[in-house]
C-alpha positions as a printed NumPy array, in Angstrom:
array([[ 91.982,  82.496,  89.633],
       [ 90.445,  81.866,  93.076],
       [ 93.705,  81.844,  95.028],
       [ 94.555,  84.628,  97.487],
       [ 96.498,  87.55 ,  96.064],
       [100.233,  87.667,  96.702],
       [102.427,  90.708,  97.184],
       [104.085,  91.779,  93.956],
       [107.394,  92.435,  95.762],
       [107.308,  89.179,  97.694],
       [109.309,  85.996,  97.351],
       [106.132,  84.26 ,  96.224],
       [105.916,  86.575,  93.214],
       [109.536,  85.856,  92.31 ],
       [108.77 ,  82.127,  92.448],
       [105.669,  82.641,  90.302],
       [107.571,  84.554,  87.607],
       [110.403,  82.011,  87.704],
       [107.838,  79.24 ,  87.252],
       [106.381,  80.679,  84.045],
       [109.78 ,  81.444,  82.49 ],
       [110.368,  78.083,  80.802],
       [106.785,  77.523,  79.553],
       [106.678,  80.983,  77.987],
       [110.082,  80.415,  76.36 ],
       [108.734,  77.239,  74.749],
       [105.673,  79.133,  73.562],
       [107.888,  81.773,  71.928],
       [110.376,  79.187,  70.624],
       [113.277,  81.093,  72.126],
       [116.   ,  80.91 ,  74.735],
       [115.614,  84.664,  75.266],
       [113.763,  85.989,  78.339],
       [110.037,  86.487,  77.745],
       [108.78 ,  89.835,  79.031],
       [105.484,  89.896,  80.949],
       [103.776,  93.274,  81.286],
       [100.579,  94.484,  82.924],
       [ 99.034,  96.004,  79.817],
       [ 97.171,  95.054,  76.702],
       [ 99.221,  93.921,  73.722],
       [ 98.864,  97.446,  72.344],
       [101.163,  98.559,  75.152],
       [103.919,  96.283,  73.906],
       [103.311,  97.585,  70.392],
       [104.26 , 100.969,  71.833],
       [107.285,  99.348,  73.49 ],
       [108.351,  98.033,  70.068],
       [108.138, 101.522,  68.551],
       [109.74 , 103.448,  71.42 ],
       [112.63 , 101.003,  71.728],
       [113.1  ,  99.984,  68.097],
       [112.409, 102.934,  65.789],
       [114.98 , 105.679,  65.405],
       [113.348, 107.923,  62.819],
       [111.247, 106.045,  60.266],
       [109.39 , 102.733,  60.153],
       [107.729, 100.8  ,  57.377],
       [104.348,  99.408,  58.483],
       [102.853,  96.515,  56.542],
       [ 99.106,  97.178,  56.758],
       [ 96.599,  94.479,  55.837],
       [ 94.04 ,  94.681,  58.66 ],
       [ 92.862,  96.557,  61.727],
       [ 95.665,  95.507,  64.081],
       [ 98.414,  96.344,  61.604],
       [ 96.636,  99.68 ,  61.145],
       [ 96.955, 100.189,  64.889],
       [100.693,  99.438,  64.708],
       [101.083, 102.088,  62.002],
       [ 99.119, 104.605,  64.069],
       [101.37 , 103.946,  67.052],
       [104.445, 104.775,  64.99 ],
       [102.978, 108.206,  64.244],
       [101.738, 108.661,  67.824],
       [105.315, 108.178,  69.046],
       [106.39 , 111.045,  66.761],
       [108.152, 108.789,  64.24 ],
       [107.726, 108.869,  60.485],
       [105.539, 106.028,  59.216],
       [105.799, 104.702,  55.662],
       [102.817, 102.487,  54.876],
       [102.673,  99.495,  52.583],
       [ 98.938,  98.802,  52.233],
       [ 97.364,  95.694,  50.759],
       [ 93.717,  94.553,  51.002],
       [ 92.755,  93.031,  54.389],
       [ 93.951,  89.455,  54.716],
       [ 96.059,  89.564,  51.559],
       [ 99.75 ,  88.754,  51.372],
       [102.548,  91.293,  51.216],
       [104.662,  89.629,  48.551],
       [108.465,  89.668,  49.047],
       [109.128,  91.407,  45.721],
       [106.78 ,  94.23 ,  46.677],
       [108.46 ,  94.558,  50.071],
       [111.959,  94.573,  48.552],
       [110.95 ,  97.262,  46.079],
       [109.482,  99.417,  48.852],
       [112.614,  99.075,  50.974],
       [114.842,  99.991,  48.026],
       [112.831, 103.141,  47.324],
       [112.405, 104.242,  50.941],
       [115.128, 103.354,  53.468],
       [113.739, 102.728,  56.96 ],
       [115.253, 101.562,  60.236],
       [112.334,  99.341,  61.351],
       [109.498,  97.268,  59.893],
       [106.24 ,  96.425,  61.702],
       [103.961,  93.542,  60.767],
       [101.045,  91.618,  62.267],
       [ 99.666,  88.116,  61.827],
       [ 96.659,  86.279,  63.227],
       [ 95.551,  82.641,  63.033],
       [ 97.104,  81.159,  59.893],
       [100.084,  83.381,  59.056],
       [ 98.91 ,  85.576,  56.171],
       [100.791,  88.334,  54.418],
       [103.432,  89.411,  56.791],
       [104.562,  86.12 ,  58.267],
       [104.743,  84.502,  54.81 ],
       [106.964,  87.397,  53.815],
       [109.304,  86.73 ,  56.738],
       [109.4  ,  82.98 ,  56.12 ],
       [110.044,  83.19 ,  52.389],
       [112.535,  86.019,  52.257],
       [113.848,  86.421,  55.812],
       [116.678,  88.796,  56.675],
       [117.823,  89.029,  53.053],
       [114.612,  90.919,  52.36 ],
       [114.235,  92.896,  55.599],
       [117.569,  94.062,  56.949],
       [116.158,  96.716,  59.287],
       [114.655,  96.119,  62.725],
       [111.549,  93.925,  62.472],
       [108.741,  94.064,  65.05 ],
       [106.272,  91.208,  64.715],
       [102.887,  91.017,  66.41 ],
       [101.132,  87.634,  66.602],
       [ 97.496,  87.752,  67.72 ],
       [ 96.597,  84.074,  67.631],
       [ 99.179,  81.3  ,  68.065],
       [ 99.473,  78.305,  65.845],
       [ 99.239,  74.822,  67.355],
       [102.887,  74.773,  68.388],
       [104.01 ,  78.378,  68.768],
       [103.04 ,  81.985,  68.231],
       [102.888,  81.424,  64.476],
       [106.607,  82.128,  64.208],
       [108.119,  81.379,  60.808],
       [110.834,  79.169,  62.362],
       [112.473,  78.279,  65.646],
       [115.388,  80.602,  64.889],
       [113.26 ,  83.552,  63.79 ],
       [113.966,  85.749,  66.82 ],
       [117.26 ,  87.511,  66.193],
       [117.445,  86.52 ,  62.519],
       [114.412,  87.763,  60.618],
       [112.559,  89.119,  63.673],
       [113.714,  91.379,  66.497],
       [110.645,  91.861,  68.685],
       [107.764,  89.398,  68.937],
       [104.678,  90.279,  70.998],
       [101.206,  89.05 ,  71.823],
       [ 98.604,  89.266,  74.603],
       [ 97.266,  86.865,  77.229],
       [ 93.796,  86.882,  75.692],
       [ 95.063,  86.058,  72.215],
       [ 97.938,  83.721,  73.026],
       [ 96.778,  81.856,  76.12 ],
       [ 92.965,  82.189,  76.048],
       [ 93.143,  84.018,  79.381],
       [ 91.384,  87.229,  80.437],
       [ 93.04 ,  90.324,  78.939],
       [ 95.563,  92.237,  80.982],
       [ 98.985,  90.766,  80.222],
       [101.267,  91.435,  77.276],
       [104.051,  89.004,  76.365],
       [107.128,  89.698,  74.263],
       [110.645,  88.585,  73.432],
       [113.401,  90.815,  72.072],
       [116.599,  90.071,  70.186],
       [120.044,  91.279,  71.241],
       [119.943,  93.721,  68.342],
       [116.679,  95.182,  69.622],
       [118.18 ,  95.655,  73.091],
       [121.265,  97.333,  71.651],
       [119.052,  99.65 ,  69.608],
       [116.961, 100.514,  72.673],
       [120.021, 101.596,  74.649],
       [120.753, 104.238,  72.011],
       [117.262, 105.783,  72.078],
       [116.642, 108.462,  74.738],
       [112.824, 108.643,  74.455],
       [111.986, 105.125,  75.655],
       [109.705, 106.476,  78.37 ],
       [109.25 , 104.801,  81.75 ],
       [106.477, 102.204,  81.595],
       [107.637, 100.597,  78.34 ],
       [111.418, 100.892,  78.726],
       [112.773,  97.655,  77.26 ],
       [116.113,  97.949,  79.089],
       [114.549,  98.134,  82.568],
       [111.952,  95.501,  81.619],
       [114.67 ,  93.037,  80.684],
       [116.691,  93.767,  83.822],
       [113.657,  93.074,  86.008],
       [112.69 ,  89.966,  84.037],
       [116.091,  88.339,  84.487],
       [115.676,  88.814,  88.262],
       [112.119,  87.408,  88.184],
       [110.731,  90.704,  89.388],
       [107.804,  92.677,  87.941],
       [108.444,  96.117,  86.514],
       [105.001,  97.332,  87.606],
       [102.185,  95.866,  89.704],
       [101.444,  92.593,  87.863],
       [ 98.084,  91.005,  87.156],
       [ 98.804,  88.074,  89.445],
       [ 95.785,  85.869,  88.593],
       [ 96.722,  85.805,  84.918],
       [100.335,  85.029,  85.811],
       [ 99.176,  82.103,  87.949],
       [ 96.933,  80.736,  85.214],
       [ 99.614,  81.135,  82.543],
       [101.676,  78.419,  84.241],
       [ 99.106,  75.919,  82.992],
       [ 98.053,  77.59 ,  79.762],
       [101.574,  78.073,  78.383],
       [102.57 ,  74.382,  78.321],
       [ 99.196,  73.468,  76.812],
       [ 99.651,  76.011,  74.035],
       [103.247,  74.973,  73.448],
       [102.16 ,  71.341,  73.052],
       [ 99.2  ,  72.255,  70.863],
       [ 96.558,  70.961,  73.287],
       [ 94.47 ,  74.109,  73.814]])
C-alpha cells in the first residue's frame, strides 16, 4: 500500500492484473476469468441485474444485503418477485420450487454471508434442477477455502454470476468488486441492450482477458490482493 502509483494504461498495470488472475481464480474455484472493478460490491450487483435479467427476477430476501439486491432489480426497471423469509433463515428448496412454478422468472438473486445460510443451502441441495433460470449469487464473507460456493463446479451449473467485494472477501480496504460469470450469463448479456457503460459485462470480460482495466483501477488494492488471494484460497487469513 506504500508503493508508488503506476499508470493504469501501462505495462506495469497489465503485469499486475496478470499476476492476480490465478490467485483470484483459485479463490472463486473457477477456470473462468475473474472480473475486477473499481466499485463497491453493490456495483457488481447492478452488473448482475443489467446483464442477467430480461424482464423479471425472483429475489430471495433474508437480510439487508439480499434486500439491496431486490431493490436493485426494481431500480433497473425490472420486475422483482420477492420470496421473503425471516433474517438468517433458510429458503427451503420446496418453497423455492413452488414459487418458481407459480411465477416464471428469468433470473434468481440470492446472498450469503459467513456460514452459507438460506440461499446457498438451497443451491447446494437442489442445484439446477430447482433453479433453471439465471442465478446471481452474492457472497459477502468467504469460507475457509472459497467464497462459500456450494461446490467447485457451481459456476455455470447452479450459479451464473458470483460476486463479492475486496473488504468482504480479502479483508482489504473497500473499493474493488470481484466477480465471475458463466458462459450462459455472457450469452444473455449480449442479448440485452440496456447494459449501460460502466457495468457492461461484455466489455468487462474483453478487457479482463487482455489484462487491462475497464476504468481507472484502485491500484493499491490490486497490489495487496496478490498476497491476500492466495491466503484466502488456502484458508490462512
